[in-house]
N, C-alpha and C positions, 0 to 999 in steps of 0.2 A: 745478220742480227745488227739492228741500231740500237747502240745502247751507249750515249753519253757519259757519263758519271758516275758515283759512288754505288756501291752494293750495300742493302741496309738490312740487318740482321733481323728476322722476326720473330716475335713471340705473340701471343695471342693470349690474352687472358679469359677467363670463364669460370663459371660455376660457383657454388657456394660453400660446398662442403669437398674435402679431399682425402680419400685413401692413397696410399701409394706403393706399387712396385713397379721398377724400371726394366727396361730391359734394353740390352743394347748391343752392337756389332762396328768392327771398325774395318773400312776398304784395306785390302794392300795399296802400299806406295803407288803399284802400277795401275791402278785401276782408274778408269775413265767414268765419267757420267753415262757413257755407254753402256758400261756395266750394270748400270742400277736394275735393281730386281723391278724397279718400276716401268722400266721400258721393255719388260718380254712379250715377245711375240703375241698375239693375241690378245692385249690388255687392252683397254678403252684409251685414245688420246688423253694428255693430260690437259686440263683447263688452262694451266700457263706454264709457260717452259722458258727457262732462262737461256737456252740455246735455238729458241724459235721466235719468244716474245719482246718486243720492244719495250725497256722501262720508261714509263711515263715521265717526262721533264720534270714534272713538281714533286715526283717520289726519288729523284735523285741528288744525293747530297754528299758529292764527290767521287772516286775510284776511278780507277781506270776498267774500261770494256773494252775487252779484244775480239776480233774477231773469229777467233774457236769457239766464243758463247761462255768464256770465263770472265770473273771481275777481282781485280784486287781492291781491296779495301783496307786503307792506312788507319791507323786509330784517329777518331772523330769523324769518320767517313760511314755512308750506308745509303742503302737503295731501300725501296719497297715494292712489293708485289700489291695491283689491285684488290680493294675490297673486294670486287666484283667476281675475284676467283674462288670466293667461299659464297656460293649461291645456299647451300643450305650448312650450316654452321655445328649441326651435328652428326653431319658424317661427310667426312673430307680425310685424304692423306697428302702429307707434306714429307718430301724428301729432299736434302741438302747433303752435298758431299764438299766438304771443306778441308783445309791445311792450315796450320799457323806456322810461316817459316822462322818465326822469331817470338819468344817466349822471355817473360818479364814475372819474376816472383809476385805474386799478388796480382796478375792481371786477370780481367774478367771481360768477358766479351758475350753479349747476347747474341748469338747465334741467329735464333728466331726470337721474333715478341710481336705479338698482336693485341695490345693494351692501349686502352684509352692511355691521354698524357698526363690526367688529373691522377691517374694510378687506381682509379675504378676497378673495383673487383671483377673485370671480366675478363675473358679470352685466357691465352695459352702464351708459352714462349719454352725456349732453351737457352741456356748459358752454359760456358766451358770456364774453368777455373784452373789456374798454375798456381797453387801454394808453394812454401817452399818445403816442407816437409812432402815427399812423395804422395801420402795418403791423400793428401789434399789437392789433387790434380784430378779433375772430374766435371761430368756433366751433371746440370742439373736441372730437371723439369721444372716450367713454371705455368701454373694452373691457379687460375682464378685469383692472381696476384700473391698468391704462396709458393716461395722457393723451396722445393719439395729437397731435403738431404737423404739420400741413402745411407744408412749407418752400416749395411751389410758389404759396401766394396764393392758395388755391380756395376758402378757407371763410372769407374775410375778409368781415367784417359793417360796413355803412355805419349807425352808429346815428344814431336822429332821432327824437323826439318823437311822431311821427305814423308811425314806420314800424313795419310788422308783418313778423314773419318766420314762414314756416311750415316748420316741419322735418318731415321724413319718413325714419324711421327702419325699413327694409324688411328683417327678416331670414328666411333661409331655408337650410334646413339646417345651422345654427348660424352662417350667417357673414352679416355684417353690411353695407347700403350706407345710408349717409348722403347726404339731399335737402336742397336748400334752395329752397324755391319748386319743386320737383318738377324742379330741374335736377339730376343726379347730379353729387355733390363728392367723394366717396371710397368705395373697396368694401375691407374687411378681410375676407381669408380667415381668419376665426378661429372655432374652434371654442369656443361660450359653453359656461361651465360654469354649472349652475341653480342657482338660491338661491330660499328662501320668503319673500323680501323683497318689502314691496310697489313699486309705482313710484311712487316721490318727487318731488314737483315743488317744486323751488327750494329743498332742504335743503340744509345747509353739509354740507361731508364731511369739512373740517379748521378746527380752532380758527381758524387764521390767517388763513382766508379773509375777504374784506371785499365784503360781497353788493353789487349795485348796490341802490339806494336803493328801488325798485320793479319789479315785473314784472306785466302784465296777459295772464293768460291767457284768450284768447278762442275757445279751441277745442281739444279733446285727446277724441282716439277711440285705442282700442286693439281690433284685429280680430286674429283666431285664424289657422289655418292655410287656413281655407276661404278667405280672401280673399287675392290674389295681385296686389299691387300691381305696375302698368305706369307709368312715367313716359312723359308724351308725350314729353319731352325727351332719352330715350334714342335711341342708336343702334343696331341690332344690331352683333353681329360675325361674323366669317366663321369663326371659331375662339373658343368662348367659353372663357374661363378658369373652373376652380374650384378645388377645393383637396383636396389629399391629408393626412391626420392621423394621429397619434398620440399617446400620451401625453407632454406636454408641448411637441409641435411639431404647426405646422400648414404645410404649403407651398401656396404658391401656383402650379397647376399648368394648363398649357394643355391644350386637349382636341388628344388625337394621333389625327390622321387619315391618316400617312404613318408605318409602321413603322420603314421604313429611315432617316429622319431621325433625326440623331443629337440627343442631350440634354444639355443642361448646368445647374448649378445655380448660382447664384449665394446668398450668404450674407451678413447685414450687417444694421445699424441702420437709423434712420432715412436714411441716407445714402445707403442701397443701396434704399430706397424713393425716393428725389430722381433716382439715377441711371437705374433701372428705365424710365420714362417715354421716355426717348432710348435707352437698351441693345435694346427688346424689337423696335422697328420696324426698328433696324439690323439684326437677326438674324431678322426675318422670313422663312420659307421656307426658310433657309438651318439653324437647330438650331429646336429646342423648350426654350425658357428656362424654365426653373423657379426660382421666388423663394422664399427664406425669410430671413425680417424678423424676426431674433433677436438675443440677444446673452447672453452667459455672465457675468457681472458678479460671482460670488462665485467664492473661490477653493478652495472644499472643499464639497462631495466634487468628483472629476473629471467631467469634461465627456463623458469618451469614452464612456458608453453612450449617452447622450441623442445625440450627434453620429454614430455607427454605425449607428442605427436611421432617424436620419433619411435619412443618405446611402445606406443600402440600398433608399430608397422607389421609386429608378428606375433605370436601367442607365446612369448619367451616365457623358459621356467626360470632362468635366472641372467642376472646382466650384473657384468663385473664393470667398473668405473672407475677412473682417475682422469681428474683434470691439468695433471701434467705441469710441465715445466716452462709452459707458456706463461704462466701466471707469476715468473719470478720479477715483474713489476710491481707487485703488490706489497713493497716495503711499507715499515710503517708511516714514512712521509708521503704515499700516495695513496693506502689503503689502510683504514682502521681493522680491528680486530671483528667487531660489529658488522662491518659491509663483508670482509671476508665470510664470517658466520653465515649472513644472509645469504649470499651467492650460493654457498654450498650447500646449504639448507635447502634452497631453491631447485638445484639440482637434485637433490634425492629426491624430492617430491614430485618433481616433473617425472621422473622414472617410474615412481610408484603410483602416482595416478594415470601414467599411461599403460602401466602394466602390473596392473594389483596382484596378479595371480605369481608373478615372479620373483624369489627370493635374490635381495640385494648384496652384493659384496663391493667393497669398497678399498682398491690398492692403494696404499700409500706412496708418496711421489719418491719418487728416485733419487736419489742424491745430485749436486752440481757439483762438478768434480773440477779441481785444478787442470791445466796444461800441464803435458810430461814435462818434468824438468828440462829434458835433454832429446834431440832427437832419438828415435829407436830406442828411448829407456819408457818403462812404463810409470803411470800415473802414479803418483805416492800422496797426495794431499786433496783435502776436499776444496771445492771451488770459492770463492769469495762471496757468493750468492747463497752459499747453502745455509747460512741463518734462514735466509726468507722459507728456504724449503722445511726447515724444521718448524717455524711458525705457523706455516699453511697446514702438516701433518699435524700439529698440535690441537690447531682449532678444529680441523678435519674430524679427527679423532673423537672430540668431544660430541660434533654435530653427529656421527654414527652410531656413539653410545646412547644419546637421547632420543635418535630416529630408530634404533634396532637394527642399524647395519652391521652386518661381520664387516671386521677389518683385516685383510693380506697383508701384512707387515712384510713388503720386498724392500725396503729401505735399509731397514739393517745388515741382513746379508750380502747388500751391494757395497755399504758404507764399509765393511768387512773386507772389501774385494778390489780395492781401486786398481789394482793391476788389472783388472778386466774392464778397465773405461776405454772407450775408443780415441779417448784424447782428442775430442772436440769438446768439451766440459759436459756434454749432455748425453752422448749416446754411449753403447755397452757393444763388449763383443758376442759371441755367439753363446758362451758358456752363464754368462748373466742373464740372457734374453732364454735360455732352455732354463732357468732357476724361475725367472716369471710364468712363463708359459706350464713347467710343472704345477707349481701352486693354484693354478686357476684350472690346471686339468684335474688336479686331484679335488680340487673342491666341486668341481662339476660331476666327476665320477661318483662322490661321497653323498652329494645331495640333490642331483638329477638322475644319473643313469642307476644307480644303485643305493637309493635312500634307506635310510636306518628304519624300519619298522616301527 
């Protein structure tokens, strides 16, 4: 193999709406690229292989390339896989095996990145972070410019000098599943938007990133649509989920086998991705639950057309929605009460116009929490942006009263249980997510499954 310079971490960027469940596994330290599940006998050869192909000179930005087909990248070094390795950007599989001989607190390395330099929201990626508390050490998918955090802790990493991590990104029909050592960690029902960028390994995305001192790349392959990755650690599901999508939206949808079973839609940001794991089992066999992970962060233009189109995607009997903590920038200096009221009402009317038959429920935005007072201690205070949450909830509650939308107050019980906060200011541990899921399930059973006569 002729490899002269650095290895670049690739992250591809694409798609307009993201919902996220992550999957992952880590290879034991003694594993090599030859042990990769992508190199099993009988599988098609990869379209690009670090052990076989030469990294083009114009895609090398430092690094040490060894005769055994491995690459060592120091901070500030990277390399790229040619964009031609991705002839079908809706169907491909990437696997990379890496280790981090040195780590620093606050280090952040983009292992993979396929995204336009100007940050245009296309493509995908994967980054690894090493924070000071152990819970802040994890890998994070990047999809359509969105860095997706898994509040359930499934993507945590145990960094050690001799530890190798094998990441697989399997993309089928534009939807991605992330694996760590062949264990599925999260699946993202996002339609990727294509770009003509290489797949970068180790490249910085933002000037302020503090990369880990060194990354060793011991295996990297890219497969095309002819390769179908199947993890030995995945279990088949009785009713698999897929996605329905349109412009600027993609909804995680169940496979409908009973046309008489009612359908509901629940909408929100990563909080909805958290309580989803409790809601779906609670409603299994009773309703088909569709999930739209999204948020409207801007104040102009109106969100009505987007919500209308997505709400018309199925015959929903009920829609549960909350615009979430991504609106924390709606401070009094940046957004007037009238602007917040207008956009909140636009969301309501979009859902109502797209699904006039559906009963609407608004979930109050959950608290913004402070960080833990010390490592290992529970959160004990609300965050410095919680006044924005209270303002949004106050304005939204008045809109819901005027629009005839029922309010589900999940703010009050969570504000009384700050010890259930995940410690990152925004997310929550399982018992809090179960509380939200129960509130949604109870309303669903009372109004959709067993409505009062």
